[in-house]
C-alpha positions in Angstrom: 94.2 108.5 93.7 96.6 105.6 94.1 95.7 103.2 96.7 96.6 99.5 97.8 93.5 98.2 99.1 92.6 97.0 102.7 93.1 93.5 103.8 90.5 92.0 106.3 91.4 88.7 108.1 88.8 86.1 108.2 88.5 82.7 109.9 88.2 81.0 106.4 91.2 83.2 104.9 91.2 86.9 103.9 89.8 89.6 101.6 91.2 92.4 100.0 88.9 95.3 99.6 90.2 97.3 96.6 87.3 99.6 95.8 84.7 101.0 98.1 82.3 103.8 97.5 78.7 104.2 98.5 77.7 102.7 95.2 79.9 99.7 94.6 82.5 97.6 96.3 85.4 95.5 94.8 86.9 92.6 96.7 89.1 89.6 96.3 88.2 86.7 98.5 91.0 84.3 99.5 89.5 81.0 100.8 91.8 78.6 102.2 91.5 75.0 100.9 88.6 73.0 102.6 87.2 76.2 104.3 83.9 77.8 103.7 82.1 81.1 104.2 78.9 81.4 106.2 75.5 80.3 104.8 74.1 83.8 104.3 72.0 86.0 102.6 71.8 89.8 102.0 68.9 92.1 102.4 70.1 94.7 99.9 73.5 93.7 98.6 73.8 92.3 95.2 76.9 90.7 94.0 78.7 89.3 90.9 81.6 87.0 91.3 84.4 85.1 89.2 86.6 82.4 90.2 90.0 83.7 89.8 92.0 80.4 90.8 91.1 77.0 92.4 87.7 75.2 92.3 84.8 76.9 94.1 81.7 74.9 95.4 78.8 77.6 95.3 75.9 76.2 97.5 72.4 78.0 96.7 69.3 77.3 98.8 66.0 77.9 97.0 62.4 77.6 98.4 60.2 75.0 96.3 56.5 75.1 96.8 56.5 71.4 96.5 59.5 70.3 98.1 60.4 72.9 100.7 64.0 74.2 100.6 66.2 72.7 97.8 70.0 72.9 98.0 72.1 73.1 94.7 75.7 72.8 94.5 77.8 74.3 91.6 81.3 73.5 91.4 83.2 76.4 89.5 86.4 76.7 88.0 88.7 79.6 87.0 86.8 82.2 84.8 83.3 81.1 85.6 80.9 83.6 87.0 77.9 83.7 89.1 75.4 86.5 90.4 73.7 86.6 93.8 70.6 88.7 94.1 69.4 90.2 97.5 67.7 87.4 99.7 69.5 84.4 97.9 70.8 82.0 100.5 74.3 81.1 99.6 77.5 79.7 100.7 81.1 79.5 99.0 83.7 76.9 99.7 87.1 76.2 98.6 87.2 72.6 97.3 90.4 70.7 98.6 91.3 69.7 95.0 95.1 69.4 95.1 95.3 71.3 98.3 94.4 74.6 96.2 93.2 77.8 97.8 90.4 79.6 96.1 90.7 83.4 94.9 87.2 85.1 93.9 86.8 88.3 92.6 83.8 90.2 93.8 82.0 93.4 92.5 78.8 94.1 94.6 76.8 97.1 95.7 78.2 99.2 98.5 76.4 97.4 101.6 79.7 96.1 103.1 78.0 95.1 106.3 74.8 93.5 104.8 75.3 90.1 105.8 72.9 87.7 107.6 74.4 84.5 108.7 72.0 81.5 109.2 75.1 79.0 109.9 78.7 79.4 110.4 81.7 76.8 111.0 83.4 79.5 112.9 80.6 80.4 115.3 79.7 83.7 114.1 75.9 83.1 113.4 73.6 86.2 113.3 74.4 89.6 111.6 
């Protein structure tokens, strides 16, 4: 069956959902230069992402028994991949290098609405 995908506008850019079943989801995230997604985690959803264009900053929050919460920033370029397990607190940001937007290919389990927002630049905290 032929399809063109579904575009969903977001305050940080847009996403194109190109595959959607109960078991898996395929999306292209288009993040405008200097914009960021929510600081968030997923209860069940698991995802693997690859940077298609631009430079992406991936912010990961981990708990450390000695120091409390630790924030790690990873700057990723074209072709670099990362995996987000359920419960991982994370955020994606399009670094404004040369004014370039960022495109990310995402494949995940099918829980499209499993997003718990902890902080959001656009006032969308909560689920």
